[in-house]
C-alpha positions in Angstrom: -112.9 10.0 -128.8 -109.4 9.7 -129.5 -107.3 7.9 -126.2 -104.8 9.4 -124.6 -101.6 7.7 -126.1 -103.5 8.3 -129.6 -103.7 11.7 -128.9 -99.6 12.1 -128.1 -98.0 10.5 -130.9 -100.1 12.9 -132.7 -98.4 15.3 -134.8 -100.4 18.5 -135.7 -99.4 21.3 -138.2 -100.5 24.0 -137.1 -99.0 27.3 -140.3 -99.6 27.6 -143.6 -97.4 27.6 -145.7 -97.6 29.3 -149.2 -98.3 32.6 -146.0 -95.3 31.9 -144.8 -93.6 32.0 -148.5 -94.6 34.9 -148.5 -93.3 36.3 -145.0 -90.5 34.9 -146.5 -90.5 37.2 -149.4 -91.6 40.8 -147.9 -89.5 39.9 -144.8 -86.9 38.3 -145.7 -86.9 35.9 -143.6 -86.4 32.1 -143.3 -90.1 32.0 -142.4 -90.5 28.3 -143.2 -87.1 26.8 -141.2 -88.5 29.2 -138.4 -92.2 27.9 -139.0 -90.7 24.3 -138.9 -88.4 25.3 -135.5 -91.7 26.1 -134.0 -93.4 23.0 -134.9 -91.3 21.1 -133.1 -90.9 23.1 -130.1 -94.7 22.7 -129.7 -95.6 19.0 -130.5 -92.6 19.0 -127.8 -95.0 21.2 -125.8 -98.2 18.5 -126.8 -96.6 15.5 -126.0 -96.0 17.1 -122.3 -99.6 17.7 -121.6 -102.6 16.0 -120.2 -104.8 15.1 -122.6 -108.1 13.1 -122.7 -111.9 14.4 -121.9 -112.4 16.7 -119.5 -115.4 16.9 -116.9 -114.1 20.4 -116.1 -114.1 22.2 -119.6 -117.4 20.9 -120.9 -118.7 24.4 -119.4 -118.4 27.5 -120.9 -117.6 29.5 -118.0 -113.8 27.8 -119.6 -114.3 31.4 -121.4 -113.1 32.2 -116.9 -109.5 30.4 -118.5 -108.4 33.2 -120.7 -108.4 36.4 -118.6 -104.6 35.7 -118.4 -104.8 35.6 -122.2 -103.7 38.4 -125.0 -106.2 39.7 -125.6 -105.0 41.0 -129.4 -104.8 38.0 -130.3 -106.8 37.6 -133.4 -108.9 35.3 -131.7 -111.7 36.3 -129.2 -111.8 34.4 -125.7 -116.2 34.0 -126.7 -114.5 32.4 -130.3 -112.6 29.5 -129.1 -114.5 29.1 -126.2 -117.7 28.4 -128.4 -115.7 26.6 -129.9 -114.7 24.1 -127.1 -111.7 25.2 -126.5 -109.9 26.3 -122.7 -106.4 28.8 -121.8 -104.4 25.6 -120.8 -101.8 28.4 -119.2 -99.2 26.7 -121.1 -97.8 29.3 -123.5 -100.7 30.4 -125.6 -102.1 26.8 -125.7 -105.6 26.1 -125.7 -107.2 22.4 -125.8 -110.5 21.0 -127.0 -111.9 19.7 -123.4 -113.7 17.1 -125.4 -111.0 15.6 -128.2 -107.8 17.1 -126.4 -106.7 19.1 -129.5 -104.5 21.4 -128.6 -103.1 24.6 -131.0 -100.0 26.9 -129.3 -101.2 29.5 -132.3 -103.9 31.8 -133.8 -105.4 32.8 -137.2 -106.0 35.7 -139.3 -108.9 34.6 -141.9 -109.9 31.3 -139.5 -111.9 30.6 -137.2 -111.5 28.3 -133.7 -114.6 26.7 -134.8 -112.9 26.4 -138.6 -109.6 25.0 -137.5 -110.9 22.6 -135.6 -113.3 21.2 -137.6 -110.3 20.6 -140.4 -108.0 19.0 -138.3 -110.0 17.6 -135.9 -114.0 17.0 -138.0 -113.4 13.6 -135.8 -114.1 15.4 -132.5 -117.3 14.1 -131.2 -118.4 18.4 -129.4 -118.4 19.0 -133.6 -120.2 16.8 -134.5 -123.0 17.3 -131.7 -122.8 14.3 -130.0 -123.8 14.9 -126.1 -121.2 14.9 -124.9 -122.7 17.4 -122.2 -121.0 20.5 -123.3 -123.3 23.2 -121.5 -123.4 26.5 -123.3 -123.0 30.2 -122.4 -126.7 30.7 -121.7 -127.8 27.2 -120.6 -130.2 27.0 -117.2 -130.6 24.3 -114.4 -133.7 24.2 -114.6 -135.5 22.1 -118.0 -138.9 21.2 -119.0 -140.7 19.2 -117.0 -141.8 16.0 -118.5 -144.9 15.3 -118.8 -144.7 11.6 -117.1 -142.5 9.6 -115.3 -141.4 6.3 -116.6 -143.7 3.8 -114.8 -145.8 6.9 -113.5 -145.0 9.2 -109.2 -146.0 5.7 -107.3 -142.6 3.5 -108.9 -140.4 6.5 -107.5 -141.1 6.6 -104.2 -138.0 4.6 -103.1 -134.4 5.5 -102.7 -133.4 2.3 -104.7 -136.1 1.5 -107.2 -135.2 6.1 -107.9 -130.9 4.5 -108.7 -131.6 2.0 -110.5 -132.3 4.6 -112.8 -129.8 5.5 -113.0 -128.3 3.0 -115.0 -126.6 4.5 -118.2 -126.1 7.8 -116.1 -123.8 9.4 -119.1 -120.0 9.5 -118.3 -120.0 13.3 -118.6 -121.6 13.7 -115.4 -120.2 11.7 -113.4 -118.5 14.5 -110.8 -122.3 14.1 -109.5 -123.5 10.8 -107.8 -127.0 9.3 -108.8 -127.0 8.0 -105.4 -126.6 11.5 -104.2 -129.2 11.9 -106.6 -131.7 10.0 -106.0 -131.4 10.6 -101.8 -132.3 14.4 -102.8 -136.0 12.2 -104.7 -134.2 12.8 -108.5 -135.3 10.5 -110.6 -133.2 9.8 -114.4 -134.9 11.0 -117.6 -132.9 9.6 -120.1 -132.2 12.4 -121.6 -128.8 14.1 -121.7 -127.3 14.8 -117.8 -131.2 15.4 -117.3 -133.4 14.4 -113.7 -136.9 14.8 -112.5 -137.9 15.1 -108.9 -140.6 11.9 -108.2 -142.9 14.5 -105.9 -142.7 17.6 -107.8 -141.6 17.0 -111.3 -139.2 19.8 -111.0 -136.5 18.9 -113.5 -132.8 19.9 -113.5 -129.5 19.2 -115.5 -126.0 20.9 -116.1 -124.8 19.0 -113.8 -120.6 20.2 -112.4 -118.3 19.0 -110.4 -119.0 20.3 -107.1 -123.2 20.9 -107.4 -125.2 20.2 -104.2 -128.0 17.9 -105.4 -129.8 19.0 -102.0 -129.1 22.5 -102.0 -129.7 22.6 -106.1 -133.2 20.8 -105.2 -134.0 23.8 -102.3 -133.5 26.8 -104.0 -135.6 25.8 -106.9 -138.1 23.9 -105.9 -138.5 25.2 -101.8 -142.6 24.1 -101.7 -141.8 20.4 -102.7 -142.6 18.0 -100.5 -140.6 15.4 -100.5 -137.8 18.4 -100.0 -139.7 19.5 -96.9 -140.1 16.3 -95.2 -136.9 15.2 -96.0 -135.1 18.8 -94.9 -136.0 21.0 -92.0 -137.2 25.0 -93.2 -133.9 26.1 -92.0 -132.2 23.7 -93.6 -134.0 25.2 -97.0 -133.5 28.2 -95.8 -129.7 28.3 -95.3 -129.5 26.0 -98.2 -131.3 29.4 -100.2 -129.1 32.2 -98.5 -126.1 30.0 -99.4 -127.1 29.9 -103.4 -124.6 32.6 -105.4 -126.7 34.2 -108.0 -130.4 33.9 -109.6 -131.3 36.1 -106.1 -135.5 35.4 -105.8 -135.4 33.4 -108.2 -137.0 29.9 -108.1 -137.6 27.2 -111.0 -141.4 28.3 -111.5 -140.2 31.1 -112.7 -138.6 29.3 -115.9 -141.4 27.1 -116.1 -144.3 29.4 -116.6 -142.3 32.3 -118.7 -140.8 32.2 -121.8 -137.2 30.8 -121.1 -136.2 28.7 -123.1 -133.8 26.1 -122.6 -131.0 26.7 -126.0 -131.3 30.6 -126.3 -129.1 31.4 -128.6 -131.7 29.9 -131.0 -134.4 32.1 -129.6 -132.4 35.9 -129.7 -135.4 36.2 -132.7 -137.1 35.9 -129.6 -135.4 37.9 -127.2 -135.3 41.3 -127.0 -139.6 41.0 -127.4 -139.2 40.1 -123.6 -136.2 42.1 -122.0 -139.0 43.4 -120.7 -139.0 40.4 -118.1 -136.3 41.4 -116.6 -136.2 45.1 -114.8 -133.1 46.9 -113.5 -131.5 44.5 -116.7 -127.4 46.6 -116.6 -125.4 43.8 -118.9 -125.8 42.6 -122.4 -124.2 39.8 -124.5 -126.3 38.2 -126.7 -125.0 37.1 -130.6 -127.2 37.8 -133.2 -126.2 35.8 -136.2 -128.3 35.3 -139.3 -131.3 37.5 -137.1 -132.9 39.3 -140.0 -134.5 42.1 -138.0 -133.5 41.4 -134.4 -132.8 44.9 -133.3 -135.9 46.4 -135.3 -137.5 46.3 -131.6 -135.1 48.2 -129.9 -135.3 51.0 -127.6 -138.2 53.0 -126.6 -140.1 50.0 -126.3 -138.5 49.2 -123.3 -137.4 51.6 -121.3 -136.0 48.7 -118.7 -133.3 49.5 -121.7 -132.8 52.6 -120.9 -130.7 51.9 -117.5 -128.3 49.4 -119.5 -124.6 50.0 -118.4 -122.6 46.7 -120.8 -124.4 46.0 -124.7 -122.5 43.7 -125.9 -123.4 42.2 -129.6 -121.9 40.5 -132.1 -123.9 40.3 -135.4 -123.9 39.8 -139.1 -126.4 41.9 -140.4 -125.1 45.9 -140.6 -129.2 46.4 -140.2 -128.4 45.7 -136.4 -125.3 48.3 -136.5 -127.9 50.7 -137.9 -130.9 50.4 -136.0 -128.2 51.2 -132.9 -127.0 53.3 -133.7 -130.4 54.5 -134.4 -131.8 53.2 -130.8 -129.0 55.3 -129.1 -129.8 58.6 -131.0 -133.2 58.4 -129.9 -131.8 58.4 -126.1 -132.7 54.6 -126.0 -129.1 54.4 -123.8 -128.9 57.8 -121.4 -126.3 54.9 -119.1 -124.7 53.3 -121.9 -120.7 52.8 -120.4 -118.3 50.2 -122.2 -120.3 48.8 -126.1 -118.9 46.1 -127.4 -119.1 45.8 -131.8 -116.1 44.4 -131.6 -115.1 40.9 -134.0 -118.2 41.2 -136.4 -116.1 39.6 -138.9 -119.1 39.4 -141.5 -119.7 43.6 -141.2 -117.9 45.2 -144.1 -115.3 48.9 -144.3 -118.7 50.4 -145.7 -121.1 49.3 -142.6 -118.1 50.9 -139.8 -118.4 53.9 -142.0 -122.3 54.3 -141.7 -122.4 53.1 -137.9 -119.4 55.7 -137.2 -121.5 58.7 -138.7 -125.0 57.6 -137.0 -123.7 57.3 -133.9 -124.5 59.9 -131.2 -126.4 60.3 -127.7 -124.7 58.6 -125.7 -123.5 61.5 -122.3 -122.3 58.5 -121.0 -120.2 55.8 -122.2 -117.1 55.4 -121.6 -115.6 52.6 -123.1 -116.7 51.4 -127.6 -114.8 48.4 -128.7 -115.1 48.1 -132.5 -111.5 45.2 -133.1 -112.3 43.2 -136.2 -110.7 40.2 -137.2 -108.3 40.9 -140.5 -111.2 41.9 -143.3 -111.4 41.7 -147.3 -109.6 45.5 -147.4 -106.3 46.1 -145.1 -106.4 49.1 -146.0 -108.6 51.7 -144.5 -110.0 54.0 -146.0 -109.8 58.0 -145.4 -113.3 58.4 -145.2 -114.0 55.4 -142.7 -111.4 57.2 -140.0 -112.9 60.6 -140.6 -116.6 59.3 -139.3 -114.9 57.5 -136.9 -113.2 60.8 -135.1 -116.2 62.5 -136.3 -118.2 60.1 -134.1 -115.7 60.0 -130.9 -115.7 63.3 -130.7 -120.0 63.3 -129.7 -118.9 60.6 -127.1 -117.7 63.4 -124.0 -117.1 60.9 -121.2 -115.2 57.9 -124.2 -112.0 57.1 -121.8 -111.2 54.5 -124.0 -111.3 52.7 -127.5 -109.9 49.8 -128.8 -109.8 49.1 -132.9 -107.4 46.5 -132.4 -106.8 45.6 -136.9 -107.8 49.2 -137.8 -104.4 49.3 -140.4 -104.5 53.0 -140.0 -101.0 54.7 -142.4 -99.6 58.2 -141.0 -102.3 60.8 -142.4 -104.9 57.9 -140.6 -103.0 58.4 -137.5 -102.2 62.9 -138.2 -106.3 62.5 -137.7 -106.9 60.3 -134.2 -104.2 62.3 -132.3 -105.6 65.6 -133.5 -109.2 64.6 -132.9 -107.5 63.1 -129.7 -106.0 66.3 -128.7 -109.3 68.6 -129.1 -112.0 65.5 -127.4 -112.8 66.8 -123.9 -111.4 63.8 -122.7 -107.6 64.5 -124.0 -105.9 63.4 -120.5 -107.1 60.4 -120.6 -108.6 59.4 -123.6 -106.4 56.2 -124.5 -107.2 54.2 -128.1 -106.0 50.4 -128.6 -104.0 50.4 -131.8 -102.2 47.4 -133.1 -101.9 45.7 -136.2 -101.9 42.1 -135.4 -100.9 41.0 -139.3 -96.4 41.0 -139.8 -96.6 41.9 -143.5 -97.3 45.1 -145.3 -100.2 47.0 -145.4 -100.2 47.7 -149.1 -100.8 43.8 -149.9 -104.4 42.7 -150.1 -106.5 39.8 -150.6 
């Protein structure tokens, strides 16, 4: 990783001069001169900002920093967080937690991860090195080691356990090896995973402020060492004060289907949803996983209680199965459906989805925002299919459709639909074209 001094001197040029020239011709302004001034302003801001590895942002909880971020920008907070970025709060600046790359501008044709690789290909996060990144679906409980190094007897004493932390990773220094060893844990040598010498329970993904005794009590309350060191009242208090995972212990993970990296096993995800009674909200990426949605929805009654569903997929067949599931009464309680930023779905794929989607009596919000498409102009048949789809959603009050370029005739169709809709007085359509050039231009 670059030192702070190196990062301060670095000049990052974010703009596309060829595109700027095109803007100049179309808009009648000197876009190149404007962008150069913007570049200088951005560089001055970068010089002021703190650089270096940010251990507090190595979790994809960095997504929460985008709460105040302008939602109409062409990059989604999910994409930026997955690419290692968090919102700095300085203008629209985002910064990589690992290499400190700071960007102030979003792109229309490139995803954040692509710009990150172009400008900082040496970033250790991008290279897949162990920098402590905690993925969105990572869990704290880890698969137990078969045997502790040198055996359990070797770690009966706290000092012996402490010695195992000699190579404790730099990014986990916010959690003290001294406190971890006192709580019965031994460093396994893998990432920041520790294992109790007594109950063999394994925990990882440590973040600053975590309490080892509290984590031990929450996930492995039956541990003999824990019970010998803490009273039953203390253990109960630890568990009661723990946020999330109510009535769930480490045994639920070690003895079940859940694996450490859920995004890598998304083809198994739907096949196990019946393990989560009363599931109400699900957000999942399905890129490159064919036929994942083929099991939806009748086999698992829990899906019928779902209220919010967000899907990013590269398969148009997934969208068609989703529509089929809704039509067969699979999502009767669904209130929020988000299929935004599925940039690999063609306009034809969306049109077929609009034509098929039906039987969502409680849907209140639909998000179909997308990245800039290959063909900018939306076809009239697609707009018609969308308007008819919305008419079949009687409780819809919010439709988000950023980057769908609508001409005057399209707007007439959408306005006529809105006037006839059951929620005509409160239906809001969020529509904004985010590209500042003429709609007749195509790729």
